[in-house]
Each structure stands twice: as structure tokens, then as C-alpha cells.
N, C-alpha and C positions, 0 to 999 in steps of 0.2 A: 206453685210460684217459686222460682229459683232466683234468689237474690245474691248468688255467688258467695254466700257465707261458707266458711271452711267445712262445716258438717255436711253441706249440700254438695260439696265438690269431691268428697272421697269416692274412691272407685266402687265400693260396695253399694253406696247409695245411688250413684249414677247408674250402675248396672241394674239395680232394682227398678228405678224410675224408667229406664229404657225398656224394660220388659212389660211395664204396665201399658194399658191401652188409653188411659186418660191423658188428655192434652196437657202439655207443660207450658208455662209462661215464664219467659225470662224477665227479670226485673233489675233495676239498678241497685247495686250494693250501697249506693249513697242515699237511698230514699227510705230511711226508717220512718219518716213522717207519714208514709202511706199505710202503716200498720196501726190501727187504733188501739190495739191491746198494749202497745208500747207506752202510749199515753196513760192508759189506766194503771199500768205497773208503776209509771213515774209518779202518778198521784198517790198511789198506795205507799210507795217508798218515802215520799215526802211526809206523809202523815205519820209513818212509823218513826222517821228520823226526828220529827217534831215532838214526840212523846216526852214528857218530863222524866219518866223512868224508862231507861232503855230495856228492851227485852232481855230476859235472863238467859242463862246458858243451858238450862234444862231442855231436853229434847222436845217436850210437849209445849213449852211456853211460847216459842216463836210461832207455832201453828195457831195458838190461841190469839196471839197478838194480830197475826194476819187476818184471821177470821173476824175479830172485833173491828179492826180498822176497815176491812173490806166492806163490812155491813154498814159502816158509817160514811162510805164514799157517797157524795151527792149524785143521785141518779141523773139529775138534770145535766150535770157536767158531763157525764158519760154519754148521754143522749146528744148533747151539743157537739161532742167530739165526733160521734158517728155522723151527725148531720153535716159536719164540716168536710166530710170526705170528698164530695164533688169538687169544691173549690181547691182542696189540697191536690187532688189528682190533676186538675187543670193547671195549677201552679207548677207542678212537677213536669208536666208536658211542656209548658212554656219555657221552663228552665232547662229543658232537655236532660232531666235527671240530676241536675246540680242543685245547689242550695236554694231553698225557698224561705219565705218569711215564717213559715209554720215551724 
């Protein structure tokens, strides 16, 4: 899936992708709402930001915080986000890749 992000546009990546036999899909650079992992990262970021004690500066501590908060993410919320993908896709098609309510 090519969303026109800068890392996907560099010559080395484009040359590699052109040499591969797998089909490529072009996507709208304005449609982050079509990637459910972005919503999961947002949920995780909000949980970490809401902690009463911010993560420390030690190298191992941020990893522990991410693992702790990731384990506490409500699975139903993640399932609901995935289940919402058909209407999200339809909304994006209807908006021709522009802003949607999602």
C-alpha cells in the first residue's frame, strides 16, 4: 500500500518495489483513518500520557511502560476499531479520500 509518505517515495524503495512481483496499491496520503494500527497507537499514547508518573529516562523503563499499558488496552475497543473498517472505507470512498467523520 503506497500512501505517498516520504519513506515510500525515495528512489531506493521505489526501485525495490518495482522489482517485486507483488501488486501495489496506491492510497490517499490524507487517509490515515484507514489504518487501524494508528488508532491503537493513539490509544496507547493516551494511556501513557495519562499516567500519574511519567516514564523515566532509563532505556529499559519506557519499554516496560509500553508493555504494561499495552496489556491494559481494552481488547473490545481494538475489536470495535477493526469492525468499523468497512464503514470507514465506505466513508473514505464517498469523500473521495478527503476528510471523514472518523
